[in-house]
N, C-alpha and C positions, 0 to 999 in steps of 0.2 A: 358717489364713486369711491371716495376714500374708505367708506365703510365696507364696500365690496372688496376692495384691494386688501384691506386689513383682515377680512375674513379669510380670503384666499391665502394670504401670507401665513395666517395662523394655522390653517389646515395643513399646509405643505411644509412649514418650517418647525412647527411645534414638536414633531417627533424627533427633531435633531437638536433642538435648543431648549434648555430648561428655562431660559429667560423668556422666550416667546411663549412656551407652554404655561408659564406662571400667570399669564394674562387671562387664561381660560375663556371659554365661550359658553353658550347656553346649552342646556340639556337637549333642546330641540335640534341644535346643530350636531350634537353628539348622536342623536337618533338618525339624522340624515346620513352622517358619516358611517354609522353602523349598517344602515340599509344599503348604502352604496358599496360597502365592503362585501356584503353578502351577494349582491348582484355581480360584482366583479369576480368573485370566487365561482359563482354558478356559471358565468360565461366562460371562464377559463377551463372549468371541468368539461363543459360541453364541447368546446373547441378542441381540447386535448383528446377527448374520446373520438371525435370525428377524424382528426388528422392522424392519430396514432394507429388506427385500425389497419390501414393499408400496410404499414410496416410490420405490424404484428402478424397479419395474415401471410405476408411473404416469408416471415421467419417461422412459419409453422409447416415445415416441409412434410412431416408425418401426417398432419391433418389434411393437407392438400392431396397427398398421395391416397389417403382414404377416400376423399371425394372423387378423385379421378377413377379409382378402382370401382366405385359404385356406378359411375356412368359407363365405364367399359363393360360392366357386368350386365348392361341392358336396362338400367334404371333411367327413365326419362321423367322430367317434370315440366308441366305446362301451367303457367300462371295466366289467368284471364279473368278480368272483371273482379279482381280481389279474391279469387278462389284458385286453389292449386289442385291439379290432378296428376297423380303419379301412376306410371305404367311400368311394368316389368315384363319384358318380352311381349309388349303390345297389349297386355291385359292389366286391368286395375288390380293393384296389389295391396297387401297388408304385410308390413315387415316389422318385426321387433327382434333384433338380434340379441337382446338381453335374454329372450326366451328360447330363440333358435338362431343359430349362426346364419343360415341362409346364404352363406358365401359372401357376405358383405363386411364382415369384421376384418379390419386392417389396422395394424399398428396399435391395437388396443382400443380403437374407436368403435363405438356402437351406433347403430342406425335404427330409427323408428320412423316408419312411414305409414300413414293411414289417412287417405284423403277422401274417405267416404263421407256422406252427409252426416255432420256431427250430431245433430239432434236426434237422428234415427239410426245411428250406429250404436246399437244397444250392447251393453256389457252383460255377459252371462254371469251375473252375481249369484251369491249364495246367501241363505238366511239361516241364522241360528236363533232359536227361541230360548229366552233366558228368564229365570226368576231368581232374584237375589244373587245374580252372577252365575248361577248354576244352569246347565243346559237341560231343557225339558223338550218333550215332543210337541208337535204342532197342535195336536188335539188337546193336550194338557194346557197349553198356552191359551187356546181359544176358550176352554172351559173356565179358566181362572179369570181371564179378562171379562168374560160375560158376568162373572160374579163381582166385578168391580175391584179386582186385585190390582193395586197400583205398583206392585213390585215386579211386574212383568215387562219385558222389553224385547225388542228385536235387534239383532246385530247383523248388519249387512256387510258382506265382504266382496270386494270387486275381484274379478279374475282377469287373467291375460287374454281371455277368449271373448269373441263377439258372438252375439246371438244370431243364429241362422234360422230365420223363420220359414219353415217349410209348410206345405199344405197340411200335413199331418199335425204339426205343432199348432198351427192356427186353429184347426178344428178342435184340438184338445183344449185350447184356451176358451173357445166358445162353449164347449161342453161343460167346463167347470163353471163358467159364468151362469149358464142356464141350469146347472145342477142344484141339488139340495144343499150343498156346502155353502153356496153363495146366497146370502139373505138380503142383498142390496137390490131392491126392486128397481131403482133408477138405473143401476149398472146393467141389470138384465134387459131393461127396455132399450138402453143404448146399444147393447150387444145385438139385439134383434134387428135394429136399424142397419147394422153393418153386414148382415148376412143376406145371401141370395134367398129367393122364395123357397128353394129346396133345402135351405138350412146350411148350405156350404158357404165357405168364406171366399169372396173374390180377392184376388191377389192385391189389388190396389188398397184393400182395407186391412192388410196384414199388420201394418204398423199401428194403426188406430186401435185394432183389437188387442194387440199385445200390450199397449199402454193401458188400455182399460182393464185388462186382466191383472197387470202388475199393481196398478193403483188401487184396485178393489181388494186384491188378496193381501197386499202388503202396503196399506195406506201410509205407513210411516216412512216409506222409502223416499217419498218426495222431499223429506227434510235433508236427505243426504246428497241430493243432486242439484247442481248449479246451472248446468248447461242444457239440459233437456227435461222432459217430463218424468222420465224414469232413468235409472243408471245408464250412462253412456261410456263408450270407450275413451272419449276425450277426458272425462272425469278420472278414469282409471290411469291414463298417462300422467295427468297432472298430480294425482294423489300419490303416484308411485315414483315418478322420475323427477318431479319438480318440487321436492320437499327438502327441508334442511334438517341437519342433525342437531344434537343437543347444544352444539357450539355455534349454531347459526350458519354453518357451512353446508353447501349443497351435498346431498347424499350421493348423487351421481355426477360425474364429470366426464368430459371428453365423449360427447355424443351429439347427434343431430336428431331433432324431432321435427317432423314435417306433418302437420295436419291440414285439413282443408282450408282453414282460414288463419291459422296461426303457426308460428315457427319458433324454435328455440335451438340455439347453437352454442356449444361449449367446446373449446379446444385449448390446448396448451402450446405455447411457442417453444422453440428449441432452447430458449433461455429459462424455461420453467414458469413463464408468466401465464396465469389462467385468464382466458378471455371468454366473455359470454355476450351474446346479443339475442334479443327476442323481440318479436313484433307481430304485426298483422300483414297478411298478403295484400290487403287493400292499399297498403302504403308502398307496395312494390310494383314497378311497371310490368305490363304484360310481356311475357317472354317464354321461350321454349328452351329447356336445358337438355342438350343431347351430347355435348362434348365437354372436354376438360376446360376449354376456354369459356364455354357457357357457364360452367360451374363457378369459375372465378368471377365472372360478371354477376352471377346470382348472389354470391356471398357479399360482394360490395354493395349491391342494391339492397340486400336484406339489412345490412348494417345502417345504410342511409334511412331505410324505412323504419328502423327501430328508434329513431331519434326522439319521437314523441314519447315512447315508453321510457327511454333513458332520461328525458327531461322530467317526467313525472317522478321517477325514482330519485333523481338528484334534488328535486324540489322537496320531497319528503325528508331527505337527509338535511337539506338546508334549514328546514323548520326545526329540526333537532339542534342544529348548530346555533340557530337563533335563540333557542331556549337556554342552551348552555352559556351563550354570550350574555344574555340578560342576567342570568344567575351570577356569572363571573363579575359583571359590571357592578351589581348591587353588593356582592361580597367584598370586592376590592374597595369600594367606597366605605364600607363599614370598617374594614381593616385599617384604612388610612385615617378615618376619623377617630378610631380607638387609639391608634398610635399617637395622634396629635394630643388626644386627651391624656394619655399616659405620660407624654413628654411635657405636659403642662402648658401646651400652646393650642388648646382647643379652639381659641378665637381665630387662629390662623387657618384652620382646616376643619370646617364642619362637614357633616354628611353631605349636605347639598353641594358645597364647593368640591368635595371629593368626587361626586358624580360628574360635575362639570369638567374636572381635570382630565378625565379619560375621554372626553368628547371627540377629539380628533385623532386619537391614537389608533382608532380602528383601521384607518388607512395604512398605518404602519404595518399592521398585520395582514391587511388585504392584499397589498401589492406583492410581497414575497410569497404569501399563501397562494395567490393566483399563479405566479410563476412556477411554484412547486407543483401545482395542480396540472398545469399544461405540460411541463417537462416530465413529471412523474408518470404521465399517461403512457409514455413510451417504454418504461422499464418496471412499472409496478402494476399490480392488479388494481382493478377499479376501486375496490373497497379500501385497500391499503392507501392508494393514492388520495382518496377522498379524506381519510382521517389524518394523513400527514398534512395535507393542505389546511384542513380545519384546525388541527393542533397549532399550526403556525399562526393562523388567523386569530385564534383565541389567546395564545400564550404571549405573543409579542406585545400587544396592547396592555395586558395585565402587568407584565414585567416593567414596561416603560412607565406606566402610571405609578407603580410602587416606587421605582427609582426616582422619578421626578418629585413625588410628594415627600419621600424621605429626605431628599436633598433640600427641599424647601423648609422642612421642619428643623433640620440641622442648622441651616443658614439663619433662620429666624431666632433660634435659641442663642446662637452666637451674637446676633445683633442685640438681643435683650441684655446679654451678659456683658458684651463689650460694644456699646452703641457707637463708639468712635472708630472701631476697628474695620468697619465695612464701608 
């Protein structure tokens, strides 16, 4: 019991007392303190993000006005079984106000809505044939690749438009696959399976035929697509609107993206605080959004549903903080041991004892860091809030460890020089 009380006393009093800190504890206790500090910081960040969103949303009048305008303009959203369906005037819609206003742009906010089946909502991409970076024709590219030229490449560019597969287009895909230009016997056999006995294409096979055509004619296109077999509109939206600039900042801000299974929301409060939330509709309860009140309920539900994504993002950040913390811990121990060696008292503070001296100081950084994380969530962006909290968590233990060890070195030198003065 005495040992437990002594350890507790050390952990909570050593940040405040050089005398208590001088006793030191094991590196194992230090690692435990470090991990507890990281957990405390993570919990504070998650709690602050959850609590602050309501305040931030209420303080974003221009954004809420944008949402209400969209609903008043006839846009409705139904979420059922983790899938969203958007209707405009009672019909399934595709909206991208970055490309066309469509009457939904308000207060500078943009709207992207596309709740078609994501895997088969194909993008009308274009292909450029290249050799050594120079554009060439398709026939030249084919001839060079058949000769084994390794300098040839295809450049695929996504467009804002979706593919509308008509009967005429479907027949054209089949004609190409069965024509002389296609030399893939397996693809030709698969094409015949998809056709009617009279050679026409049944509507239910349009998608399968289109994918077969694209993958056969442009086999390298599969390397560019993450969500479907061939380029999709979902990939276009992600590649275009959810990218960062050279400084790591989002290229696009203040917009709402609603796809069939996923959503992304970006807005700015009246105080200039950027807020983002993104997640999956599977984490949002079933509902129908037809009024302004419904829109408010939806946004709150979307933010709650995004907690798993937020947790993953914060966890990744915490791994980076842990790496910086370990580096700082080792560096401070080295600095302290070198300072003791330079002062001629290396027997007082070796590298090992310097490591132990920082053992409990992590809690000194974790508590104010966690408070800063929670409070900062109300008036700072998520990124700035995180790095302020992380900075406090890392800086205070480092400074406290340096102060305590410098104090010990000075006291020890005085004791050696004047043994009866202390």
